[in-house]
C-alpha positions in Angstrom: -18.3 82.7 90.0 -15.8 79.7 89.8 -18.9 77.2 90.4 -20.7 78.7 87.1 -17.7 78.8 85.4 -17.3 75.0 86.0 -21.0 74.1 85.6 -21.1 75.7 82.2 -17.8 74.1 81.2 -19.4 70.7 82.1 -22.5 71.5 80.3 -20.7 72.5 77.3 -18.5 68.8 77.3 -21.7 66.9 77.7 -23.8 68.7 74.8 -20.4 68.2 72.5 -20.3 64.3 73.7 -24.1 64.1 72.8 -23.9 65.8 69.5 -20.6 64.0 68.4 -22.3 60.8 67.5 -25.3 62.5 66.1 -23.3 64.6 63.9 -21.6 61.7 62.6 -24.5 59.5 62.1 -26.1 62.1 60.0 -22.8 62.7 58.1 -22.6 59.1 57.1 -26.5 58.8 56.4 -26.1 61.8 54.0 -23.3 60.5 51.9 -24.9 57.1 51.8 -28.2 58.6 50.4 -26.2 60.9 47.8 -24.4 57.8 46.8 -27.6 55.9 45.9 -28.6 55.9 42.3 -32.6 56.2 42.6 -33.0 56.0 38.6 -32.7 52.4 37.7 -30.5 51.5 34.8 -31.8 51.2 31.1 -28.8 50.3 29.0 -27.1 47.4 29.5 -26.7 43.6 27.8 -30.0 42.6 29.6 -31.6 46.1 29.8 -33.9 47.8 27.6 -31.4 49.3 25.3 -27.9 47.8 24.3 -25.3 48.7 21.5 -22.3 47.3 20.6 -20.2 46.5 17.4 -19.4 43.2 16.1 -17.6 41.4 12.9 -18.0 38.5 11.3 -16.9 36.2 8.4 -18.6 33.4 6.5 -18.0 30.9 3.6 -20.2 30.6 0.3 -22.1 27.3 0.9 -24.6 25.7 -1.4 -25.0 24.5 -4.8 -24.2 26.5 -8.0 -23.5 25.5 -11.7 -21.2 28.7 -12.0 -18.6 26.5 -10.4 -16.8 28.6 -7.7 -13.9 28.0 -5.4 -14.3 26.7 -2.2 -13.1 27.8 1.4 -11.6 31.4 1.6 -11.6 32.2 -1.7 -15.3 32.6 -1.6 -16.6 34.6 1.6 -18.1 37.4 3.2 -16.7 39.7 5.6 -18.8 42.1 7.8 -18.3 44.8 10.4 -20.9 46.8 12.0 -22.8 47.8 14.7 -25.9 46.7 16.4 -28.8 48.3 18.7 -31.1 46.0 20.6 -34.5 46.9 22.1 -35.8 45.0 24.4 -39.6 44.2 24.1 -40.2 41.9 27.0 -38.3 38.9 29.1 -38.3 36.7 26.1 -38.2 39.2 23.2 -36.2 41.8 21.6 -35.5 43.7 18.3 -32.4 44.5 16.5 -31.7 47.2 13.9 -27.9 46.6 12.4 -25.6 49.0 9.9 -22.6 47.4 8.7 -20.2 47.4 5.9 -19.9 43.9 4.0 -17.6 42.4 1.8 -18.4 39.5 -0.5 -16.2 37.8 -2.8 -16.5 34.8 -5.4 -13.7 33.2 -6.7 -14.7 31.3 -9.9 -13.2 28.1 -10.5 -10.5 27.8 -13.3 -10.3 25.6 -16.7 -14.0 26.0 -16.8 -15.6 27.4 -20.2 -18.2 30.3 -19.3 -20.3 32.3 -21.8 -19.7 36.0 -21.9 -19.1 38.1 -19.9 -16.9 35.7 -18.2 -14.2 33.8 -20.6 -11.8 30.9 -20.1 -8.1 30.7 -20.6 -7.5 32.7 -17.2 -5.9 31.3 -13.9 -8.4 33.3 -11.5 -11.2 35.3 -11.6 -13.2 37.0 -9.2 -16.5 39.0 -8.3 -16.1 41.5 -5.5 -18.7 43.5 -3.9 -18.3 46.4 -1.5 -22.0 46.8 0.3 -23.7 49.1 2.7 -26.1 46.8 4.7 -29.2 47.4 7.2 -30.7 44.7 8.8 -33.4 43.9 11.3 -33.9 40.9 13.6 -36.3 39.6 16.1 -34.5 37.9 18.9 -36.2 35.1 20.8 -34.3 34.7 24.7 -35.4 31.5 26.2 -33.9 32.4 29.6 -35.7 35.0 31.3 -33.3 35.0 34.5 -29.9 35.4 33.4 -28.7 38.5 35.0 -27.4 41.6 33.4 -25.9 39.1 30.1 -26.8 38.5 26.6 -27.4 35.0 27.1 -28.4 32.3 24.8 -30.4 33.9 21.8 -32.0 33.1 18.3 -32.1 35.9 15.7 -34.7 35.7 12.8 -33.3 38.4 10.4 -33.8 40.3 7.2 -31.1 42.4 5.7 -30.3 44.6 2.4 -28.4 47.3 1.1 -26.8 49.0 -1.9 -23.8 48.0 -3.4 -20.9 50.6 -3.4 -18.6 49.0 -5.9 -18.6 45.8 -7.7 -15.8 44.3 -9.7 -14.8 41.6 -12.0 -11.0 40.8 -12.2 -9.3 38.4 -14.4 -5.6 37.1 -14.6 -4.1 34.8 -16.6 -1.3 34.4 -19.6 -1.0 37.1 -22.1 -0.7 36.1 -25.7 2.1 38.0 -26.4 4.0 36.5 -23.2 3.7 37.6 -19.9 0.8 38.1 -17.8 -2.3 40.0 -18.5 -4.9 41.2 -16.1 -8.6 42.6 -17.4 -10.3 44.7 -14.4 -14.2 46.1 -14.7 -15.4 48.6 -12.6 -19.2 48.6 -12.0 -20.0 46.4 -14.9 -23.9 46.5 -16.2 -24.1 42.4 -15.3 -23.4 42.8 -11.9 -26.5 43.9 -9.3 -26.6 46.9 -7.8 -28.4 45.9 -4.9 -28.2 42.6 -2.5 -30.5 41.3 0.0 -31.9 38.0 2.0 -32.6 36.3 5.2 -31.2 34.6 7.5 -30.6 32.9 11.0 -28.4 33.8 14.1 -27.9 31.4 17.1 -25.9 32.7 19.9 -24.5 32.8 23.3 -23.4 36.2 24.5 -20.6 37.4 22.0 -20.3 34.5 19.9 -22.7 33.6 17.2 -23.3 31.0 14.5 -24.9 32.7 11.6 -26.3 31.9 8.4 -27.7 34.0 5.4 -29.8 32.9 2.5 -29.7 35.8 -0.6 -33.0 36.2 -1.8 -31.8 38.9 -4.8 -29.8 38.2 -7.9 -26.0 38.9 -8.3 -25.9 38.5 -12.1 -29.3 39.7 -13.3 -30.1 39.8 -17.2 -27.5 37.1 -17.8 -27.8 33.8 -18.7 -25.3 32.8 -16.4 -26.3 30.6 -13.4 -26.2 32.3 -9.9 -23.2 32.1 -7.3 -24.1 30.1 -4.0 -27.1 31.8 -2.2 -26.2 30.7 1.1 -23.4 32.2 3.4 -22.5 30.4 6.7 -20.1 31.9 9.4 -19.3 32.9 12.6 -20.1 36.3 14.4 -18.2 37.9 17.5 -19.5 40.8 19.4 -17.5 43.4 21.2 -19.2 43.9 24.8 
């Protein structure tokens, strides 16, 4: 009887020792398989889909007989989002939706016909606009990893004007200061659009846009500069 018990004990011990490594190996295998993602990623800077926010600032540039102030007195600021759809190793399509603020500061001491006048210290035209943009992206690098890399965008944009204002500030004939503000005047356009180029590397880009639409339709005044040149910073 004792001999049978000992044989049974040693048999169970051997079976346990043999089953232990197998059980541990099976457990590691199961953990590894569960953690492995069998679906390829579809989103990311160099994946099929990629979305991000961005902001940009640009200065008005180019010739104009309207005579505006240079520098930050005449600029465009934008903030919006972009969705990229990769079409191939070198080609992608972008769709943007953004808010744009455009301002032109008119040079003082310049005689201008109506609706603008003379004798003001400052005159500004401001636009608040909702813009949509479509662009075709060219990537020269094929093997760049999951990054945006270097690119060139050919773009076209346009959208309605949410608000357009003309503001003039100057001395009052009776003394003191006077301010003239016109909201949504008839001589300021209600829609703007144009084309442009974007040359970038990852989150930083140089942008140039050329306005095709008129800002002062139906007037005898010359147009403000049509070019806006600036920089764009993406938030990835």
